C-alpha positions in Angstrom: -104.3 189.1 -47.0 -104.2 185.3 -47.4 -100.9 183.5 -47.7 -101.1 181.0 -50.6 -98.7 178.3 -51.6 -99.0 177.3 -55.3 -97.6 173.8 -55.5 -97.4 170.3 -56.9 -98.7 167.6 -54.6 -95.7 165.3 -54.6 -92.5 167.3 -55.2 -89.4 167.5 -53.1 -88.8 171.2 -53.9 -92.4 172.0 -53.0 -92.0 170.1 -49.8 -89.1 172.4 -48.9 -91.6 175.3 -48.9 -94.3 173.4 -47.2 -91.9 172.3 -44.5 -90.7 175.9 -43.8 -94.3 177.1 -43.6 -95.3 174.4 -41.2 -92.1 174.6 -39.2 -92.9 178.3 -38.6 -96.6 177.5 -38.0 -97.6 180.0 -40.7 -101.3 179.6 -41.5 -101.7 179.4 -45.3 -103.7 178.1 -48.1 -102.4 175.6 -50.7 -103.4 175.5 -54.4 -102.3 172.3 -56.1 -101.7 172.1 -59.8 -101.2 169.3 -62.3 -97.7 169.3 -63.8 -97.9 170.4 -67.4 -101.4 172.1 -67.3 -100.0 174.3 -64.5 -97.9 176.4 -66.8 -100.3 179.2 -68.0 -101.5 179.9 -64.4 -98.1 179.9 -62.8 -96.7 182.1 -65.7 -99.4 184.7 -65.2 -98.9 184.6 -61.4 -95.1 184.8 -61.3 -93.6 185.4 -64.7 -92.0 181.9 -64.8 -93.3 178.3 -64.9 -91.8 176.5 -61.9 -93.4 175.7 -58.6 -93.5 176.4 -55.7 -94.7 180.0 -55.7 -95.8 181.7 -52.5 -98.1 184.7 -52.4 -97.1 186.7 -49.4 -98.0 190.3 -48.7 -99.4 190.5 -52.2 -96.2 189.5 -53.9 -95.5 186.2 -55.7 -92.2 184.6 -54.6 -90.9 181.8 -56.8 -88.6 179.0 -55.7 -88.1 177.2 -52.5 -84.9 179.0 -51.4 -86.5 182.4 -52.1 -89.6 181.4 -50.2 -87.6 180.3 -47.2 -85.6 183.5 -47.3 -88.7 185.6 -47.2 -90.3 183.5 -44.5 -87.1 184.0 -42.4 -87.6 187.8 -42.7 -91.3 187.8 -42.1 -91.6 185.0 -39.5 -88.1 184.8 -37.9 -89.1 182.5 -35.0 -88.3 179.6 -35.0 -85.3 180.3 -37.1 -84.1 178.2 -40.0 -80.9 180.2 -40.5 -78.1 179.8 -37.9 -77.5 182.8 -35.7 -73.7 182.5 -36.1 -72.6 184.3 -39.3 -70.2 181.7 -40.5 -72.6 178.8 -39.9 -75.4 180.8 -41.6 -73.1 181.2 -44.7 -72.3 177.5 -44.6 -75.9 176.5 -44.4 -77.0 178.7 -47.2 -74.1 177.6 -49.4 -75.1 173.9 -48.8 -78.8 174.8 -49.7 -77.7 176.4 -52.9 -75.4 173.5 -53.9 -78.0 170.9 -53.1 -80.7 172.8 -54.9 -78.5 172.9 -58.0 -77.2 169.3 -58.0 -78.9 166.9 -55.5 -82.4 168.1 -56.2 -82.4 167.7 -60.0 -80.4 164.4 -59.7 -82.8 162.8 -57.2 -85.8 163.9 -59.4 -84.3 162.3 -62.5 -83.6 159.1 -60.5 -87.2 158.8 -59.4 -88.6 159.8 -62.8 -86.5 157.2 -64.5 -89.1 154.7 -63.2 -92.2 157.0 -63.0 -92.1 157.9 -66.7 -93.0 154.3 -67.4 -95.8 154.2 -64.8 -98.3 156.6 -66.2 -101.3 155.5 -64.0 -99.2 155.6 -60.8 -97.4 158.9 -61.6 -100.7 160.7 -62.4 -102.3 159.3 -59.3 -99.5 160.9 -57.2 -99.8 164.4 -58.7 -103.6 164.4 -59.1 -104.2 163.5 -55.5 -107.2 165.3 -54.2 -108.5 166.3 -57.6 -112.0 165.4 -58.8 -112.4 162.0 -60.4 -113.1 163.4 -63.8 -110.0 165.5 -63.8 -107.9 162.6 -62.6 -109.2 160.5 -65.4 -108.5 163.1 -68.0 -105.0 163.7 -66.7 -104.3 160.0 -66.9 -105.7 159.7 -70.4 -103.5 162.5 -71.6 -100.3 161.0 -70.2 -99.3 159.0 -73.3 -99.3 162.2 -75.3 -97.3 164.1 -72.7 -94.8 161.3 -71.9 -92.0 162.6 -74.1 -92.3 166.1 -72.7 -92.2 164.7 -69.1 -89.2 162.6 -70.0 -87.3 165.5 -71.4 -88.3 167.9 -68.6 -87.0 165.5 -66.0 -83.8 164.4 -67.7 -84.7 160.8 -68.4 -84.7 160.9 -72.2 -80.9 160.5 -72.1 -79.6 157.3 -70.6 -76.1 158.9 -70.0 -77.7 161.7 -68.0 -79.7 159.2 -65.9 -76.5 157.3 -65.1 -74.8 160.6 -64.0 -77.8 161.4 -61.8 -77.7 158.0 -60.1 -74.0 158.6 -59.4 -74.6 162.2 -58.2 -77.3 161.1 -55.8 -75.0 158.3 -54.4 -72.2 160.8 -53.9 -74.5 163.2 -52.0 -75.7 160.4 -49.8 -72.1 159.5 -48.9 -71.1 163.2 -48.5 -74.0 163.9 -46.2 -73.0 161.1 -43.9 -69.6 162.7 -43.4 -71.0 166.2 -43.0 -73.2 165.5 -40.0 -72.0 166.7 -36.7 -72.0 164.7 -33.5 -75.4 166.4 -32.8 -76.7 164.9 -36.0 -77.0 168.1 -38.0 -75.2 169.4 -41.1 -74.3 172.8 -39.7 -73.7 173.4 -36.0 -75.7 171.7 -33.3 -79.2 172.5 -34.3 -81.7 172.0 -37.1 -81.3 174.5 -40.0 -82.2 175.2 -43.6 -79.3 172.8 -44.6 -81.0 169.9 -42.9 -84.4 170.8 -44.2 -83.1 171.0 -47.7 -81.2 167.7 -47.6 -84.0 165.8 -46.1 -86.7 167.3 -48.4 -84.7 166.7 -51.6 -84.0 163.1 -50.6 -87.5 162.3 -49.3 -88.6 160.6 -52.5 -85.9 158.1 -52.0 -86.3 157.7 -48.3 -90.0 156.8 -48.2 -90.8 159.2 -45.3 -94.0 158.8 -43.5 -95.2 162.4 -43.6 -98.6 162.8 -45.3 -97.3 165.5 -47.7 -94.7 163.1 -49.2 -96.3 159.7 -48.7 -96.6 157.7 -51.9 -99.8 155.9 -52.9 -99.8 152.2 -52.4 -99.1 149.7 -53.9 -95.8 151.0 -55.3 -95.0 149.7 -58.8 -92.1 147.2 -59.0 -90.1 149.5 -61.2 -90.2 152.3 -58.6 -89.3 149.8 -55.8 -86.3 148.7 -57.9 -85.0 152.2 -58.0 -85.6 152.8 -54.3 -83.8 149.5 -53.5 -80.6 150.7 -55.2 -80.2 153.2 -52.3 -81.9 151.2 -49.5 -80.0 150.8 -46.3 -77.9 153.9 -46.8 -77.4 155.6 -43.4 -78.2 159.0 -44.9 -81.7 157.8 -45.7 -82.2 156.6 -42.2 -81.1 160.2 -41.1 -83.7 161.7 -43.6 -86.5 159.7 -42.0 -85.3 160.7 -38.5 -85.1 164.4 -39.5 -88.7 164.2 -40.8 -89.9 162.5 -37.6 -88.1 165.1 -35.4 -88.6 168.3 -37.2 -91.3 168.1 -39.8 -94.6 169.2 -38.2 -98.0 168.1 -39.3 -99.8 170.5 -41.6 -100.1 174.0 -40.1 -103.4 175.7 -39.7 -105.2 176.9 -42.8 -106.6 180.3 -43.3 
């Protein structure tokens, strides 16, 4: 039975799932959706409306953390969970905390610029779609802009300011958490490193094809990125991607 990842093209939570699949060299298919129009299909598939959703052994698994957990059970080698029990607990706790705080904050930070760049934003998420569908999606953006702003927390300036601060605090904290070996937990790459790097990828401008932005980047987006440029944690994110993020795994 085919393994299928239902995803958005440019999404840090979706890249967590892609990274885990590729790290474990799991052959799979990818079905990419346009944010907004994705809702009916994902609701029918999984009973909720968020991506990523992985179809594995005939079951839909929703959410990057749940997907990684199932992949660890089904494809245990190479492992993303530390073997040591205490380190495993620490890595999973970090993943949960980052999923709940860093991920949403970083998304709001990026969307604070993207929401005003309709042509650019729709080109990111419609990558690979037929030209007619890309054009229709772009034409619909002005009507959907308010919903996109609310859904990504950028309709409230106070919330945007909090998200910038939360992101900065995580960048500083991750600098202090890294061990001499360069990892967040223990002396090897784990789900904690994958989570931190994936969730910060939109701010780090990583080179991997799955998270590479279209060029040219609008000035408003560059201004947001420049607010964090030069932070050592973003250098670490790029290094983690270069060392541990494989190219796309084989497709079924």
